[in-house]
C-alpha beads as a LAMMPS data file, in Angstrom:
LAMMPS data file: protein, C-alpha beads

273 atoms
272 bonds

1 atom types
1 bond types

-500.0 500.0 xlo xhi
-500.0 500.0 ylo yhi
-500.0 500.0 zlo zhi

Masses

1 110.0

Atoms # bond

1 1 1 15.622 -15.622 22.122
2 1 1 18.555 -14.948 19.801
3 1 1 21.636 -16.997 20.747
4 1 1 24.107 -14.127 20.354
5 1 1 21.752 -11.366 21.460
6 1 1 21.524 -9.815 17.974
7 1 1 18.560 -9.278 15.648
8 1 1 18.861 -11.963 12.957
9 1 1 17.525 -9.500 10.382
10 1 1 19.615 -6.342 10.841
11 1 1 22.214 -7.386 13.450
12 1 1 21.148 -4.824 16.058
13 1 1 21.619 -5.742 19.713
14 1 1 18.370 -7.329 20.826
15 1 1 17.091 -10.092 23.104
16 1 1 14.646 -11.387 20.488
17 1 1 15.186 -12.856 17.026
18 1 1 13.714 -9.703 15.483
19 1 1 14.215 -6.192 16.877
20 1 1 11.494 -3.576 17.313
21 1 1 12.582 -1.541 14.299
22 1 1 12.465 -4.562 11.981
23 1 1 9.072 -5.570 13.369
24 1 1 7.776 -2.071 12.644
25 1 1 9.025 -2.233 9.039
26 1 1 7.480 -5.680 8.508
27 1 1 4.203 -4.515 10.018
28 1 1 4.091 -1.627 7.550
29 1 1 4.736 -3.961 4.623
30 1 1 1.947 -6.299 5.727
31 1 1 -0.442 -3.369 5.917
32 1 1 0.563 -2.007 2.513
33 1 1 0.493 -5.203 0.429
34 1 1 -3.344 -5.422 0.294
35 1 1 -3.549 -1.658 -0.336
36 1 1 -1.159 -1.870 -3.291
37 1 1 -3.046 -4.765 -4.870
38 1 1 -6.325 -2.915 -4.355
39 1 1 -4.890 0.091 -6.195
40 1 1 -3.558 -2.145 -8.955
41 1 1 -6.965 -3.710 -9.447
42 1 1 -8.873 -0.443 -9.062
43 1 1 -11.069 -2.072 -6.450
44 1 1 -11.695 -1.528 -2.754
45 1 1 -11.160 -4.497 -0.453
46 1 1 -13.557 -4.196 2.522
47 1 1 -11.745 -3.663 5.790
48 1 1 -13.004 -5.314 8.960
49 1 1 -12.098 -7.535 11.846
50 1 1 -10.973 -7.084 15.417
51 1 1 -7.420 -5.954 16.152
52 1 1 -7.758 -5.150 19.856
53 1 1 -7.008 -8.571 21.219
54 1 1 -10.150 -10.356 20.078
55 1 1 -10.437 -12.597 17.059
56 1 1 -7.374 -12.652 14.820
57 1 1 -9.467 -13.340 11.736
58 1 1 -10.634 -10.746 9.235
59 1 1 -13.843 -10.626 7.234
60 1 1 -12.720 -9.460 3.834
61 1 1 -13.048 -10.315 0.201
62 1 1 -12.107 -9.437 -3.344
63 1 1 -13.995 -9.673 -6.604
64 1 1 -12.761 -12.354 -8.986
65 1 1 -11.788 -9.860 -11.694
66 1 1 -9.323 -8.184 -9.318
67 1 1 -6.905 -11.098 -9.426
68 1 1 -5.075 -11.086 -12.739
69 1 1 -1.437 -10.672 -13.764
70 1 1 -1.074 -7.803 -11.298
71 1 1 -1.506 -10.163 -8.318
72 1 1 1.211 -12.862 -8.632
73 1 1 0.088 -16.079 -6.993
74 1 1 3.632 -16.983 -5.943
75 1 1 3.774 -14.079 -3.492
76 1 1 0.340 -14.930 -2.101
77 1 1 1.208 -18.576 -1.596
78 1 1 4.521 -17.684 0.077
79 1 1 2.764 -15.635 2.749
80 1 1 0.114 -18.293 3.234
81 1 1 2.878 -20.860 3.832
82 1 1 4.218 -18.669 6.655
83 1 1 0.759 -18.509 8.192
84 1 1 0.619 -22.305 8.277
85 1 1 4.154 -22.405 9.726
86 1 1 3.292 -19.959 12.518
87 1 1 0.123 -21.826 13.382
88 1 1 2.235 -24.948 13.872
89 1 1 5.199 -23.433 15.735
90 1 1 4.167 -20.416 17.833
91 1 1 3.158 -20.971 21.430
92 1 1 -0.018 -18.973 20.776
93 1 1 -1.297 -21.990 18.860
94 1 1 0.019 -24.693 21.196
95 1 1 -3.534 -25.926 21.644
96 1 1 -4.403 -28.064 18.623
97 1 1 -8.111 -27.473 19.109
98 1 1 -7.505 -23.708 18.898
99 1 1 -5.658 -24.131 15.605
100 1 1 -8.447 -26.252 14.131
101 1 1 -11.100 -23.809 15.330
102 1 1 -9.190 -20.834 13.888
103 1 1 -8.765 -22.507 10.501
104 1 1 -12.415 -23.554 10.442
105 1 1 -13.450 -19.972 11.181
106 1 1 -11.350 -18.736 8.241
107 1 1 -12.900 -21.354 5.946
108 1 1 -16.455 -20.459 7.001
109 1 1 -15.830 -16.777 6.295
110 1 1 -14.236 -17.499 2.932
111 1 1 -17.160 -19.722 1.979
112 1 1 -19.643 -17.049 3.044
113 1 1 -17.898 -14.427 0.892
114 1 1 -17.707 -16.743 -2.102
115 1 1 -21.351 -17.754 -1.816
116 1 1 -22.857 -14.312 -1.320
117 1 1 -20.634 -12.031 -3.367
118 1 1 -18.790 -14.320 -5.807
119 1 1 -15.555 -13.529 -4.007
120 1 1 -12.422 -15.316 -5.086
121 1 1 -10.983 -17.489 -2.325
122 1 1 -7.422 -16.540 -3.293
123 1 1 -8.260 -12.864 -2.868
124 1 1 -9.771 -13.546 0.553
125 1 1 -6.634 -15.413 1.554
126 1 1 -4.236 -12.677 0.427
127 1 1 -5.670 -9.980 2.662
128 1 1 -6.610 -12.364 5.443
129 1 1 -3.132 -13.825 5.703
130 1 1 -1.548 -10.367 5.882
131 1 1 -3.846 -9.512 8.759
132 1 1 -3.085 -12.804 10.537
133 1 1 0.688 -12.337 10.174
134 1 1 0.444 -8.779 11.463
135 1 1 -1.516 -9.884 14.518
136 1 1 1.105 -12.504 15.447
137 1 1 4.228 -10.700 14.196
138 1 1 5.471 -9.622 17.633
139 1 1 5.237 -13.194 18.931
140 1 1 7.047 -14.541 15.871
141 1 1 9.840 -11.992 16.360
142 1 1 10.340 -13.349 19.883
143 1 1 10.010 -17.074 19.156
144 1 1 10.715 -17.882 15.502
145 1 1 14.426 -18.374 14.649
146 1 1 13.675 -18.060 10.917
147 1 1 12.106 -14.601 11.163
148 1 1 14.880 -13.363 8.872
149 1 1 13.685 -15.721 6.137
150 1 1 10.151 -14.437 6.626
151 1 1 11.487 -10.886 6.298
152 1 1 13.165 -11.728 2.977
153 1 1 10.034 -13.279 1.485
154 1 1 7.819 -10.494 2.820
155 1 1 10.117 -7.853 1.310
156 1 1 9.947 -9.620 -2.048
157 1 1 6.144 -9.785 -1.900
158 1 1 5.998 -6.115 -0.952
159 1 1 8.207 -5.087 -3.895
160 1 1 5.998 -7.101 -6.255
161 1 1 2.895 -5.394 -4.869
162 1 1 4.476 -1.941 -5.265
163 1 1 5.271 -2.685 -8.905
164 1 1 1.716 -3.930 -9.481
165 1 1 0.340 -0.655 -8.103
166 1 1 2.905 1.372 -10.073
167 1 1 4.216 2.762 -6.791
168 1 1 7.619 4.398 -6.491
169 1 1 8.846 4.466 -10.076
170 1 1 6.310 6.956 -11.404
171 1 1 6.546 9.668 -8.749
172 1 1 6.699 12.581 -11.164
173 1 1 5.379 16.127 -11.306
174 1 1 3.118 16.869 -14.267
175 1 1 2.154 20.468 -15.100
176 1 1 -0.108 21.874 -17.796
177 1 1 1.917 24.401 -19.808
178 1 1 0.823 27.870 -18.622
179 1 1 2.167 29.734 -21.684
180 1 1 -0.216 32.097 -23.432
181 1 1 -1.516 31.040 -26.834
182 1 1 -1.526 33.631 -29.658
183 1 1 -5.294 33.410 -30.008
184 1 1 -5.929 33.665 -26.285
185 1 1 -6.034 31.184 -23.461
186 1 1 -3.298 28.925 -22.180
187 1 1 -1.360 26.192 -23.968
188 1 1 -2.172 23.518 -21.318
189 1 1 -0.108 20.740 -22.869
190 1 1 1.094 18.259 -20.242
191 1 1 4.748 18.712 -19.285
192 1 1 6.500 16.022 -17.248
193 1 1 9.249 17.415 -15.028
194 1 1 12.119 14.961 -15.117
195 1 1 14.965 17.379 -15.915
196 1 1 16.025 20.877 -14.844
197 1 1 14.466 22.314 -18.004
198 1 1 11.563 21.215 -20.134
199 1 1 10.448 22.400 -23.583
200 1 1 6.762 22.428 -24.441
201 1 1 6.283 20.379 -27.638
202 1 1 3.301 22.516 -28.656
203 1 1 4.351 26.132 -28.089
204 1 1 8.148 25.572 -27.862
205 1 1 8.395 27.526 -24.604
206 1 1 11.468 26.526 -22.578
207 1 1 10.792 26.338 -18.858
208 1 1 13.002 25.850 -15.861
209 1 1 11.251 23.774 -13.195
210 1 1 11.175 26.686 -10.735
211 1 1 9.728 29.175 -13.238
212 1 1 7.222 26.666 -14.618
213 1 1 5.792 25.871 -11.179
214 1 1 5.714 29.558 -10.215
215 1 1 3.878 30.606 -13.391
216 1 1 1.507 27.630 -13.117
217 1 1 0.573 28.624 -9.557
218 1 1 0.050 32.254 -10.592
219 1 1 -2.148 31.177 -13.518
220 1 1 -4.059 28.735 -11.287
221 1 1 -3.025 25.808 -13.477
222 1 1 -3.384 22.402 -11.829
223 1 1 -0.471 20.011 -11.251
224 1 1 0.063 16.312 -10.568
225 1 1 2.423 15.996 -7.620
226 1 1 4.276 12.958 -6.182
227 1 1 2.733 11.459 -3.053
228 1 1 5.761 12.508 -1.010
229 1 1 5.252 16.158 -1.982
230 1 1 1.526 16.049 -1.250
231 1 1 2.150 14.385 2.115
232 1 1 4.831 16.899 3.074
233 1 1 2.943 20.088 2.192
234 1 1 -0.597 19.035 3.120
235 1 1 0.246 16.783 6.063
236 1 1 -1.603 13.749 4.673
237 1 1 -0.093 10.263 5.249
238 1 1 0.586 8.148 2.175
239 1 1 -1.802 5.444 3.404
240 1 1 -4.596 8.035 3.576
241 1 1 -3.879 9.208 0.032
242 1 1 -4.024 5.626 -1.228
243 1 1 -7.331 5.077 0.558
244 1 1 -8.799 8.255 -0.939
245 1 1 -7.614 7.236 -4.407
246 1 1 -9.076 3.784 -3.922
247 1 1 -12.550 5.094 -3.110
248 1 1 -12.428 7.730 -5.862
249 1 1 -12.194 10.774 -3.587
250 1 1 -8.990 12.029 -5.244
251 1 1 -7.400 11.548 -8.662
252 1 1 -4.219 9.470 -8.980
253 1 1 -1.837 8.694 -11.866
254 1 1 0.888 6.215 -11.054
255 1 1 2.344 7.536 -7.818
256 1 1 1.240 11.136 -8.398
257 1 1 -1.922 12.917 -7.283
258 1 1 -3.906 15.788 -8.803
259 1 1 -3.205 18.590 -6.361
260 1 1 -6.606 20.289 -6.626
261 1 1 -8.504 17.044 -5.996
262 1 1 -6.569 16.400 -2.787
263 1 1 -7.006 19.964 -1.533
264 1 1 -10.720 19.876 -2.371
265 1 1 -11.319 16.589 -0.547
266 1 1 -9.266 17.671 2.451
267 1 1 -11.293 20.895 2.652
268 1 1 -14.573 18.987 2.414
269 1 1 -13.563 16.700 5.275
270 1 1 -12.516 19.697 7.385
271 1 1 -15.889 21.359 6.834
272 1 1 -17.710 18.200 7.910
273 1 1 -15.633 17.805 11.070

Bonds

1 1 1 2
2 1 2 3
3 1 3 4
4 1 4 5
5 1 5 6
6 1 6 7
7 1 7 8
8 1 8 9
9 1 9 10
10 1 10 11
11 1 11 12
12 1 12 13
13 1 13 14
14 1 14 15
15 1 15 16
16 1 16 17
17 1 17 18
18 1 18 19
19 1 19 20
20 1 20 21
21 1 21 22
22 1 22 23
23 1 23 24
24 1 24 25
25 1 25 26
26 1 26 27
27 1 27 28
28 1 28 29
29 1 29 30
30 1 30 31
31 1 31 32
32 1 32 33
33 1 33 34
34 1 34 35
35 1 35 36
36 1 36 37
37 1 37 38
38 1 38 39
39 1 39 40
40 1 40 41
41 1 41 42
42 1 42 43
43 1 43 44
44 1 44 45
45 1 45 46
46 1 46 47
47 1 47 48
48 1 48 49
49 1 49 50
50 1 50 51
51 1 51 52
52 1 52 53
53 1 53 54
54 1 54 55
55 1 55 56
56 1 56 57
57 1 57 58
58 1 58 59
59 1 59 60
60 1 60 61
61 1 61 62
62 1 62 63
63 1 63 64
64 1 64 65
65 1 65 66
66 1 66 67
67 1 67 68
68 1 68 69
69 1 69 70
70 1 70 71
71 1 71 72
72 1 72 73
73 1 73 74
74 1 74 75
75 1 75 76
76 1 76 77
77 1 77 78
78 1 78 79
79 1 79 80
80 1 80 81
81 1 81 82
82 1 82 83
83 1 83 84
84 1 84 85
85 1 85 86
86 1 86 87
87 1 87 88
88 1 88 89
89 1 89 90
90 1 90 91
91 1 91 92
92 1 92 93
93 1 93 94
94 1 94 95
95 1 95 96
96 1 96 97
97 1 97 98
98 1 98 99
99 1 99 100
100 1 100 101
101 1 101 102
102 1 102 103
103 1 103 104
104 1 104 105
105 1 105 106
106 1 106 107
107 1 107 108
108 1 108 109
109 1 109 110
110 1 110 111
111 1 111 112
112 1 112 113
113 1 113 114
114 1 114 115
115 1 115 116
116 1 116 117
117 1 117 118
118 1 118 119
119 1 119 120
120 1 120 121
121 1 121 122
122 1 122 123
123 1 123 124
124 1 124 125
125 1 125 126
126 1 126 127
127 1 127 128
128 1 128 129
129 1 129 130
130 1 130 131
131 1 131 132
132 1 132 133
133 1 133 134
134 1 134 135
135 1 135 136
136 1 136 137
137 1 137 138
138 1 138 139
139 1 139 140
140 1 140 141
141 1 141 142
142 1 142 143
143 1 143 144
144 1 144 145
145 1 145 146
146 1 146 147
147 1 147 148
148 1 148 149
149 1 149 150
150 1 150 151
151 1 151 152
152 1 152 153
153 1 153 154
154 1 154 155
155 1 155 156
156 1 156 157
157 1 157 158
158 1 158 159
159 1 159 160
160 1 160 161
161 1 161 162
162 1 162 163
163 1 163 164
164 1 164 165
165 1 165 166
166 1 166 167
167 1 167 168
168 1 168 169
169 1 169 170
170 1 170 171
171 1 171 172
172 1 172 173
173 1 173 174
174 1 174 175
175 1 175 176
176 1 176 177
177 1 177 178
178 1 178 179
179 1 179 180
180 1 180 181
181 1 181 182
182 1 182 183
183 1 183 184
184 1 184 185
185 1 185 186
186 1 186 187
187 1 187 188
188 1 188 189
189 1 189 190
190 1 190 191
191 1 191 192
192 1 192 193
193 1 193 194
194 1 194 195
195 1 195 196
196 1 196 197
197 1 197 198
198 1 198 199
199 1 199 200
200 1 200 201
201 1 201 202
202 1 202 203
203 1 203 204
204 1 204 205
205 1 205 206
206 1 206 207
207 1 207 208
208 1 208 209
209 1 209 210
210 1 210 211
211 1 211 212
212 1 212 213
213 1 213 214
214 1 214 215
215 1 215 216
216 1 216 217
217 1 217 218
218 1 218 219
219 1 219 220
220 1 220 221
221 1 221 222
222 1 222 223
223 1 223 224
224 1 224 225
225 1 225 226
226 1 226 227
227 1 227 228
228 1 228 229
229 1 229 230
230 1 230 231
231 1 231 232
232 1 232 233
233 1 233 234
234 1 234 235
235 1 235 236
236 1 236 237
237 1 237 238
238 1 238 239
239 1 239 240
240 1 240 241
241 1 241 242
242 1 242 243
243 1 243 244
244 1 244 245
245 1 245 246
246 1 246 247
247 1 247 248
248 1 248 249
249 1 249 250
250 1 250 251
251 1 251 252
252 1 252 253
253 1 253 254
254 1 254 255
255 1 255 256
256 1 256 257
257 1 257 258
258 1 258 259
259 1 259 260
260 1 260 261
261 1 261 262
262 1 262 263
263 1 263 264
264 1 264 265
265 1 265 266
266 1 266 267
267 1 267 268
268 1 268 269
269 1 269 270
270 1 270 271
271 1 271 272
272 1 272 273
């Protein structure tokens, strides 16, 4: 319990060290870190495990070639250090035999992945530790006085993962120029909308953003839209878009998605339902 009754992370009035809002934000970051690294590597990390009160371990793995410069080891090791800390300090693991059994279970699963699928142990640890921390996050928020330090390190790891996946900084709209060519057909040179007006380098047509998008829609020209726009207009959560991109169901560039590919996949799923 917090000594002054405030959340040590945000200062909100709370009886625990970490308030509900901060726990929710940390839970989201723990869920997104493996997703971002999977996008960065262009690989799918198998999802499994029991999150309904059963085992807190997760059977997952990652191919060796997924872990390169886009998966900084410092961030991985920082989160693993917090797992060891929580195993030693939280009342959930007061029984030493339970701690030893839990660690042995993790080692057996890691060994099984490495032996059967050439999985890299570091990759197994990265996703496994995020799952473990998420499972025990609520308890840590109640009992661990250094939850604010965990929040700082988790935020840093999350930012690194976002950069690795090119998330956030490349949320742009890309449109194929819908101007008519003299010999027939459309120009279709890629135009990136970063200013109020854009000039096509091929046909020299000057477009305002509003007119360009309107003409592109009328000409049935495809566009790459930021995830936030796709989520807002099609009602698809960002986590779902990332999962679809990861398994190749939709096309993704940076933090933007090809509109037609998302609409097509969404329609296919609706028809199967």
